[in-house]
N, C-alpha and C positions, 0 to 999 in steps of 0.2 A: 584402740587405746589413743589417749591424747598425747600426741608428740610435741613437746615445746623445746624448742631448741635457741638458747641464750647464748650468747658469749659474754664476756667481763674483759675489761682493761688491765684489771688488778688480778696478778697471775694468781698470788695466793688464796683469790676467792673461787678460783676455777672450779675446786673439788665440791664445794656448796651448790654453785651454780648446776654444776652437771648432776647432783641429787635433786635440784628441784622441780626436773622434768620427771624424776620419777615420782617424787611427792606429789607434784601437781595431777599427774594420771592416776593416783589411788585416792588423793582426798579431796579437790577441787570438787565442788558441788555435792558433795556426799553427803546425805542425811543420815545421822547414826539412830538406831532404835535405843537412845537412851534412857527409855523407860523400862528397859528389861536388863537383868543382870548383865545378861552377856554382851550386848550392845553397848553399855556403858562402859565395860572392859574394854571392848575395841575402841570407843572412842578415847578414852583415858589412854591409851599406847599410843593412837595416833598423834594426839596432842603431844605428849612426850618425846615422841620420835622427832616432830617438826620442831619442839622446843631447844632439842639438843643440838640440832644444824644453827638455829639462830644463836643459841648462847655460843658455840663456838666460832661463829662469824665475827661475833661482837668482840671476842678475846683476841682473833687476829686482827680485828680492824685496831686494836690498841696497840697490838705489838708490832705492828709494820709502821703506825704512825709515830711512835715514841722515839727513832731516830731522828726522823723528820724534824721535830719538834727540838731536840736537843741541840740538832745541825744548826737551827734557827736562834737558839739560845746563845751557840758558840761562836755565831757571826755577828750577832751584836756585840757580846763580851770584846771579842777579839777588836773590834771595830773602835770601840770606847777605849782601850787598851792602847793602841797605836794612834790614836787622835791624841790621848793625854802625851805620849812621847813625842811626837812630831810638835807639839805646843809647847814642851819642854825646850826644844830647838829653838821653834820659831821666836816665842816671846822674847829671850834675850838681846837678839838682833833687832826684832821690831823695837825694843826698849831704845838701843842704840841710835836707830835711825830715827827716833822720835826725839830723844836728846839732842842729835845733832839739827835737825830741822828746828827744834826750839829755840835753839841758840842762835841760829840764823833768822829767826823769826824776831829776836831781840834786837836785832840790828837793823832788822826794816822800820819803817815808819810806824807811826801810830796806827793810821788807817791799814798795814798790812796786820798788824798785831791783833787789830778788830776783826778782820778777816778769819785770822787763825782762829782767834777764841770763837769765831761763828761756826767755823768748820768743826773744831773740836766739839763745841755743844751739839752739833748735828751729829756728830759720830756717837756721842754719850745716847744722846735719845734713839740712835739709830741701836747701840747695844739695848739700851733698854726694851724697846720694842722687840727684840730678837729673844731678851729672856723672858718677854710673855708670854711668845709665841711658844716657846720650849715650855713654859710651865704649861698652857693650855695642851700640847700635844701631851705632856706626862700625864696632866688630868685625865684626857680623852683614855690614854692607855689604861691607866687604873679604873675607869668605868669600864671598860671593854673586860679585864679581868675579873670584876667583881660581879658583871653580867653572866660569864662563862661559869663562873662558879655557883651562882642562883641555879642556871640552867641545869648543872649537873647535880646540885641539891635536888630539883625536881624531877630529873629522870630516876635518882635512888628512891624516891619516896615513892613514885610510880611504880617500880620494880616490887616494892615491899607490898604495896597495896594488891598489885597482882599475886603476888604469892598468899595474900591472907584468902584472897576469893579463889584461889584456888583448893586451898586446904577447906574452906567453907564448903565447897561442891563437892569434893571427896566426903566430907562430913555426912552430908545432907545423902549424897549416894547411897552411903552405908547404913544410914539410918532406914531408907528404904527397901534395902534388901533384908535388913533385921525385921522390919515390920512384917513383910511378904512371907518370911519364913516364920514367924508368930502363926500368923493367919493360916497358913498350910498345917500348922501343927495342930490348932483349933479345928478345924475341919476334920483332919484324921480321927481327932478323940471324940468328935461328935459324933462321925458315921460309925464309930466302934460301938459306941453307947445306945444308938438306934438299934443297929443290929444285934444287940446282947439282948435289948429289952423286945425284939421281936421274937426272939427264940424262946425266951423267956414264956411268952405269952402264949406261944404256939403249943410247949411243952405242957403248960398250966391246962390248955384245953383239952389236949389227948390225955390229960392224966386222969379225969373223972370217966371217961370211957372203957378205959383198960381195966384187965381183970389182975388177977396176982401175979400172974405170968409177968403180963406187961408191966406191973410194977415193979419187980425183978430187974425186968430188962430197962425200966425208967432209971433205977438205981446206976446200974453200971453205966447208962448214958450219961447220968449225971456226974459219975465219977469222971466220965472222960471229959464232960464239959469243964468241970474244974481244973484236970491239966491243961487242957486248951487254952482258957482264961489266965492261967498262969503262964503257959507261953505266950500268949499275946501279951500279957503284961511285961514279960522280961523283954518281949522285942520292943514294945514301945519304949520301956525306958533306955534300953540299947541306944533305939533312933535318937531319943531325948539327948543323951550322953554323948553321941556322935554329932548331933548337931551343935551342942556346947563348945566341943572341942574344936570343932572345925572355926566357930565365932571366935573363940581364944586364939585359934592360930592367924585367923585374919587380923583383928586387932593388934596381934604383936608385929605383922608383918607392913601393916598401915604404919603403927608407930617407927619402924626401924625406916622405912621410906621418909618419914616426914621429918627424923632426924637427920638423915643424910642430906636431905635438900636444904634444910637450915644450916647445915655446917657449910655447905658448898656456898650457898647464899652468904654467909659471915667471909668465909674466904676471898669471894670474887670483891666484896663491900671493900676488905681491907687491902687488896690488892690495886684495887682503883685509887683509895685513898692514898697509896704510898707513890703510886703513878703521878697522881697530881701534885703531891708534895715536891717531887723533884721535879716535875715541870714548871713548877711556881718559884721553886728555891734553891733548884739545883746549882743555879749558877754562882750563887755567893759563896764565898771562900768558908764561913764560918759553920757552913751546912757540909763540906765536903767528906766528913767521916760517915754523917748520917745517910747522906746521898751513896757512899760504897755500901753501907749497910745495907739500903734498901735494894740495893742491886742485887747483893748477895741473896736476899729473901726472895727477890723476885724471881731469881733462876731456881730455887729450890722451891717454890711456889709450881712453877713450870715440871 
């Protein structure tokens, strides 16, 4: 058996990392006999087991990443708030200093006033340049956010397409199984008819050579044949009824599984949308109530 030993720096991923060794030993390089019913069932079960680990890993990634995103948003928000408070303290002092400097400047010569005006103009230009730089940075941040949103939408669409492909594969497998069952049933019925015709031909040939006693025996045999055919017909109908019942149960089971997958996909999509909303707008005061409701909903979903 292949022994794959791996480690991960993310503690929360350890369980999936440990399971990866077992999954690799059982599934890596395996060619399933998907052309047969049993091989298809084994392949579907293997794929479902591996997908379960993958989906759980994605859920864990979102879960452990959320606090870090919230921490970054809090850091930026607090920095802006404290900066505003510092400016409220700094600006009045700065204005007093500037007024005094302007008063002194008025007492200086015209040349000195011209120099002061030049310095003031340079300061204004510096502020304009700084504002332009900040505007460029804000535009880049918005562009990055839009790009992340676009990538997220593309990932959601890819997951949806994958689910559609899985459903198509399962539908095709079911149709192949049903066709095989119909073919087998037709072959059995043809064999029964051929055997019946052969027996009738042999009995007709023997009938011409038998005497009156043989005619009596033949009548008794025909009565027995009638009973046997009735029994065979009853068995055939019983087999057909059993096959129809099994097919109906299989279709009902597949419908329940498909509905369960659809509901699970809807829940995952809703959770991802709530997390994305909280990450993008959770720092805005007007959405505090919405974020609390989202947090409550995510706890219930877990």
